[in-house]
C-alpha angles and dihedrals in degrees: 000000000000119000119262105226127195130185122209117197114191119214100325091177135146096247090056101034107035116079088230094050121121094248103022116188106211110245096015095119090060089049088054093050092050092044093050091049089051093047091054090047099050098027094120090053096054115093096184138011126200125193120190118209124201102221116185138169122221090247101065134141090242096049125089095243092067095063140046138179126229091281093052093253117143119229121264119245114280093027112146116223117198133186088255090054090055094044092049092047095243087128127014134174113268089238111057092211089067094060100098095043093050094045088053088048098054089045090053090050089052091048093052091053099215106106139338117237105285119189110227131193106264103271142167091021113186110258094017127116089243090066092062125104111253108271098238093050091044090056091051091048091052089047088057090049093050093045096047097029086229137125126249108233106234112198116195125203139167106047095118103094092206101067142031116248111194094149122066088216101061142340118268088247108018116222108230091212094053120063092193088070095052128082111306096226093175090060092046094048091050093052090048089064091060125092091205130021117191115199130199141149143076136007117006091189097053129004097023094044097051094041088057091045091051094046089052094046093049091046084066094203127070090220086075091050089065087067091065118094120190112209096217096192092055101059135060135181128249104264109267093025100076093125092060090058092048092048091049093053092048091050098049099041087053085059092050105270111151124226123214138154128244088251099054099035108111089348 
């Protein structure tokens, strides 16, 4: 029986992948070029293609507009806000009524041990050019759709302003009132039907890393993790967070994740 092969592309959007993007990941434009070439080469061998899209609003817990200090100044991008910062009043939500919820939120982030709250430049805003898929890759995706008469599975994440949503599987702190922040069981079940799942995109330190971790966690069995293939020449870390990507690769390859390049995958 022939293998069923899926491709997962994480956040291949202008704001991450174009050097003029709001949150440019250095090297991402080359990742997109290599990935587009691979997609054209192996198009007939791909049974399904999933593309995640970071989809934020300007008002977002991880954007500067959400916070202020005692002088009313908003935080600079890449500021880290901890529970102790909120308790001490160094940073407080712009609306006083959000204080308790946000204190509970940053405490929950610290408890789950993934990331503290990091303030990012506003990026991938819904309706903006930065939200778009990079043009070269979009053309390759549409070529696959035309050749296979199939639909790319676009998976959006991040539009709930109350929580960060690095992983395409679930938000960092799921909102019990919003199903879109909870585990995307449809996505997981679809991937479990595949014999091989290639993964690429941005960034290897954040959204890609935690999407893969959550896929593996929800597979529930490391025998499934061996189906995952990281395309190492089609992902880069956010500058300054290189160690996070290295740690992710070490962690997941120890569990059985494979590593390949866009040139040798399905060659």
